[in-house]
Backbone as CSV, one residue per row, in Angstrom:
resi,resn,N_x,N_y,N_z,CA_x,CA_y,CA_z,C_x,C_y,C_z
1,UNK,-88.147,-76.821,134.043,-88.032,-77.373,135.367,-88.771,-76.435,136.319
2,UNK,-89.517,-77.039,137.209,-90.287,-76.256,138.169,-90.035,-76.780,139.573
3,UNK,-90.145,-75.895,140.540,-90.031,-76.317,141.933,-91.307,-77.066,142.303
4,UNK,-91.142,-78.135,143.033,-92.287,-78.951,143.433,-92.504,-78.848,144.933
5,UNK,-93.753,-78.910,145.332,-94.087,-78.924,146.752,-93.609,-80.246,147.346
6,UNK,-93.301,-80.263,148.638,-92.780,-81.483,149.271,-93.703,-82.705,149.136
7,UNK,-94.996,-82.484,149.042,-95.928,-83.613,148.965,-96.072,-84.179,147.552
8,UNK,-95.456,-83.540,146.546,-95.520,-84.010,145.160,-94.422,-85.052,144.937
9,UNK,-94.784,-86.184,144.376,-93.814,-87.248,144.103,-93.128,-86.984,142.763
10,UNK,-91.844,-86.638,142.829,-91.083,-86.444,141.595,-90.853,-87.780,140.901
11,UNK,-90.866,-88.875,141.642,-90.779,-90.205,141.030,-91.967,-90.414,140.104
12,UNK,-93.169,-90.111,140.593,-94.376,-90.281,139.772,-94.343,-89.363,138.562
13,UNK,-93.975,-88.094,138.761,-93.925,-87.150,137.644,-92.967,-87.610,136.552
14,UNK,-91.841,-88.216,136.942,-90.829,-88.653,135.979,-91.075,-90.078,135.493
15,UNK,-92.037,-90.780,136.072,-92.303,-92.152,135.671,-91.225,-93.119,136.131
16,UNK,-90.614,-92.854,137.290,-89.540,-93.690,137.827,-90.029,-94.488,139.029
17,UNK,-89.402,-95.630,139.244,-89.749,-96.491,140.372,-88.752,-96.278,141.505
18,UNK,-89.233,-95.954,142.708,-88.319,-95.795,143.845,-87.880,-97.145,144.404
19,UNK,-86.701,-97.156,145.013,-86.159,-98.338,145.682,-85.631,-97.874,147.034
20,UNK,-86.001,-98.570,148.087,-85.581,-98.176,149.437,-84.059,-98.153,149.545
21,UNK,-83.551,-97.131,150.204,-82.123,-97.034,150.498,-81.821,-97.855,151.736
22,UNK,-80.539,-98.146,151.970,-80.143,-98.946,153.126,-79.837,-98.106,154.362
23,UNK,-79.233,-96.916,154.165,-78.756,-96.124,155.308,-79.413,-94.757,155.456
24,UNK,-80.130,-94.301,154.446,-80.784,-92.986,154.518,-82.264,-93.141,154.183
25,UNK,-83.062,-92.168,154.545,-84.508,-92.250,154.336,-84.942,-92.108,152.875
26,UNK,-84.370,-91.169,152.095,-84.858,-91.008,150.722,-84.573,-92.250,149.870
27,UNK,-85.518,-92.609,148.999,-85.304,-93.764,148.133,-84.355,-93.440,146.981
28,UNK,-83.872,-94.515,146.348,-83.033,-94.411,145.155,-83.905,-94.697,143.934
29,UNK,-83.348,-94.527,142.745,-84.061,-94.864,141.510,-83.769,-96.324,141.195
30,UNK,-84.796,-97.142,141.163,-84.629,-98.590,141.005,-83.873,-98.954,139.730
31,UNK,-84.124,-98.284,138.637,-83.519,-98.641,137.347,-82.085,-98.151,137.187
32,UNK,-81.604,-97.331,138.089,-80.253,-96.773,137.949,-79.200,-97.823,138.303
33,UNK,-78.218,-98.050,137.406,-77.180,-99.036,137.700,-76.149,-98.545,138.722
34,UNK,-76.146,-97.253,138.987,-75.236,-96.670,139.975,-76.029,-95.676,140.820
35,UNK,-75.893,-95.780,142.132,-76.540,-94.788,142.993,-75.726,-94.613,144.261
36,UNK,-75.895,-93.453,144.854,-75.192,-93.101,146.082,-76.225,-92.758,147.141
37,UNK,-75.943,-93.166,148.355,-76.733,-92.715,149.499,-75.882,-91.675,150.210
38,UNK,-76.467,-90.509,150.464,-75.704,-89.395,151.043,-76.421,-88.813,152.248
39,UNK,-75.619,-88.246,153.139,-76.142,-87.491,154.277,-75.711,-86.044,154.111
40,UNK,-76.641,-85.140,154.349,-76.376,-83.718,154.219,-75.287,-83.282,155.186
41,UNK,-74.283,-82.544,154.671,-73.250,-81.979,155.535,-73.337,-80.453,155.565
42,UNK,-73.697,-79.849,154.424,-73.829,-78.389,154.378,-74.904,-78.009,153.362
43,UNK,-75.654,-76.968,153.680,-76.655,-76.392,152.786,-76.384,-74.894,152.756
44,UNK,-75.850,-74.417,151.640,-75.411,-73.025,151.542,-76.241,-72.252,150.533
45,UNK,-76.799,-71.128,150.968,-77.511,-70.267,150.036,-76.488,-69.428,149.289
46,UNK,-76.550,-69.444,147.956,-75.588,-68.696,147.149,-75.953,-67.226,147.122
47,UNK,-74.962,-66.417,146.794,-75.174,-64.969,146.713,-74.467,-64.428,145.486
48,UNK,-74.889,-63.232,145.047,-74.224,-62.608,143.901,-72.994,-61.842,144.380
49,UNK,-72.300,-61.192,143.442,-71.046,-60.518,143.766,-71.215,-59.398,144.793
50,UNK,-72.423,-58.832,144.878,-72.657,-57.750,145.840,-73.063,-58.277,147.218
51,UNK,-73.189,-59.589,147.349,-73.571,-60.176,148.636,-75.059,-60.419,148.779
52,UNK,-75.828,-60.079,147.752,-77.285,-60.286,147.777,-77.590,-61.784,147.652
53,UNK,-78.406,-62.312,148.568,-78.739,-63.736,148.544,-79.595,-64.060,147.324
54,UNK,-79.306,-65.209,146.728,-80.040,-65.692,145.561,-80.948,-66.845,145.972
55,UNK,-81.991,-67.106,145.198,-82.877,-68.235,145.510,-82.278,-69.549,144.987
56,UNK,-80.993,-69.731,145.207,-80.236,-70.877,144.709,-79.388,-71.433,145.835
57,UNK,-79.273,-72.749,145.894,-78.603,-73.397,147.011,-77.544,-74.363,146.528
58,UNK,-76.482,-74.485,147.301,-75.439,-75.484,147.083,-75.620,-76.533,148.167
59,UNK,-75.841,-77.773,147.742,-76.084,-78.867,148.677,-74.855,-79.774,148.672
60,UNK,-74.254,-79.978,149.835,-73.086,-80.844,149.968,-73.427,-81.996,150.898
61,UNK,-72.930,-83.163,150.562,-73.233,-84.315,151.385,-72.078,-85.289,151.457
62,UNK,-72.155,-86.172,152.437,-71.182,-87.246,152.603,-71.791,-88.528,152.048
63,UNK,-71.072,-89.184,151.158,-71.535,-90.461,150.618,-71.367,-91.521,151.699
64,UNK,-72.477,-92.185,152.052,-72.436,-93.206,153.102,-72.662,-94.611,152.551
65,UNK,-73.092,-94.727,151.305,-73.256,-96.036,150.662,-73.210,-95.849,149.150
66,UNK,-72.623,-96.814,148.463,-72.516,-96.798,147.002,-73.086,-98.107,146.475
67,UNK,-73.909,-98.010,145.438,-74.499,-99.186,144.805,-74.091,-99.170,143.332
68,UNK,-73.394,-100.206,142.876,-72.937,-100.294,141.490,-73.314,-101.669,140.951
69,UNK,-73.973,-101.693,139.790,-74.317,-102.962,139.160,-73.037,-103.738,138.858
70,UNK,-73.041,-105.013,139.144,-71.864,-105.865,138.974,-71.321,-105.800,137.545
71,UNK,-72.192,-105.659,136.559,-71.770,-105.620,135.156,-70.890,-104.416,134.823
72,UNK,-70.901,-103.405,135.693,-70.099,-102.199,135.453,-68.743,-102.242,136.150
73,UNK,-68.450,-103.355,136.807,-67.154,-103.517,137.469,-66.293,-104.467,136.641
74,UNK,-65.112,-104.001,136.268,-64.160,-104.820,135.531,-62.910,-104.926,136.383
75,UNK,-62.628,-106.129,136.853,-61.503,-106.347,137.776,-61.589,-105.418,138.991
76,UNK,-62.807,-105.205,139.470,-63.017,-104.387,140.654,-62.996,-102.888,140.415
77,UNK,-62.873,-102.462,139.153,-62.811,-101.031,138.816,-64.063,-100.654,138.025
78,UNK,-64.652,-99.528,138.384,-65.849,-99.033,137.702,-65.516,-98.677,136.261
79,UNK,-66.262,-99.235,135.312,-66.048,-98.992,133.877,-66.980,-97.878,133.418
80,UNK,-66.483,-96.668,133.440,-67.282,-95.489,133.117,-67.904,-95.579,131.727
81,UNK,-67.121,-95.979,130.738,-67.613,-96.037,129.360,-68.752,-97.045,129.213
82,UNK,-68.667,-98.169,129.894,-69.700,-99.201,129.800,-71.021,-98.724,130.409
83,UNK,-70.967,-97.774,131.326,-72.166,-97.299,132.020,-73.063,-96.457,131.115
84,UNK,-72.515,-95.935,130.022,-73.306,-95.152,129.056,-73.995,-93.959,129.726
85,UNK,-73.202,-93.162,130.442,-73.715,-91.992,131.155,-74.334,-90.963,130.214
86,UNK,-75.308,-90.232,130.737,-75.882,-89.081,130.050,-75.546,-87.864,130.895
87,UNK,-74.974,-86.835,130.255,-74.555,-85.631,130.964,-75.382,-84.443,130.507
88,UNK,-75.677,-83.567,131.421,-76.423,-82.331,131.125,-75.476,-81.338,130.509
89,UNK,-75.899,-80.709,129.388,-75.075,-79.717,128.701,-75.488,-78.307,129.051
90,UNK,-74.986,-77.337,128.299,-75.213,-75.930,128.598,-76.576,-75.406,128.202
91,UNK,-77.141,-75.864,127.119,-78.428,-75.360,126.657,-79.589,-76.029,127.378
92,UNK,-80.764,-75.481,127.197,-81.954,-75.973,127.898,-82.267,-77.433,127.587
93,UNK,-81.887,-77.899,126.402,-82.183,-79.284,126.023,-80.923,-80.032,125.589
94,UNK,-79.734,-79.556,125.973,-78.477,-80.155,125.539,-78.010,-81.245,126.502
95,UNK,-77.796,-82.428,125.948,-77.289,-83.571,126.712,-76.206,-84.259,125.892
96,UNK,-75.331,-84.974,126.565,-74.248,-85.700,125.913,-74.160,-87.085,126.530
97,UNK,-73.579,-88.016,125.792,-73.342,-89.341,126.346,-71.849,-89.624,126.341
98,UNK,-71.439,-90.563,127.180,-70.045,-90.975,127.264,-69.997,-92.459,126.921
99,UNK,-69.144,-92.802,125.979,-69.006,-94.203,125.585,-67.547,-94.552,125.375
100,UNK,-67.264,-95.773,124.964,-65.888,-96.228,124.780,-65.099,-95.385,123.780
101,UNK,-65.774,-94.792,122.807,-65.071,-93.989,121.796,-64.467,-92.705,122.366
102,UNK,-64.920,-92.249,123.517,-64.338,-91.058,124.144,-63.170,-91.395,125.073
103,UNK,-62.923,-92.654,125.316,-61.869,-93.055,126.242,-60.480,-92.781,125.673
104,UNK,-59.637,-92.161,126.466,-58.213,-92.050,126.165,-57.466,-92.164,127.482
105,UNK,-56.221,-92.540,127.411,-55.433,-92.740,128.625,-54.349,-91.672,128.710
106,UNK,-54.194,-91.115,129.894,-53.155,-90.131,130.157,-52.679,-90.391,131.578
107,UNK,-51.492,-90.934,131.701,-50.967,-91.285,133.011,-50.416,-90.047,133.715
108,UNK,-50.687,-89.953,135.008,-50.178,-88.845,135.809,-48.671,-89.039,136.043
109,UNK,-47.922,-87.956,135.996,-46.498,-88.094,136.287,-46.288,-88.469,137.753
110,UNK,-45.274,-89.228,137.994,-44.949,-89.630,139.377,-43.979,-88.599,139.950
111,UNK,-44.243,-88.238,141.209,-43.418,-87.211,141.825,-42.414,-87.710,142.789
């Protein structure tokens, strides 16, 4: 992974098609069945234990719009397993998927 200059299209580099957002300027990924439109609330530069600033940032935002493909809603609830998510793992090339076989139910105790 490399840092890109602002004028470089990461959509083009990744071979993805942009789709205009409704409430924010940056586009969404057209092929994504789930996307969020967010507004920046905080941009924090991280630091090490001694207080030295790192070239790493924590970006926090407020979700202002949610787009979910109708096929992923079951009785109005998002079906995580049906979405077939891909998750980034610990190693440089490690990824995982989530499917129905990982689903288990654990009800929270009522207080």
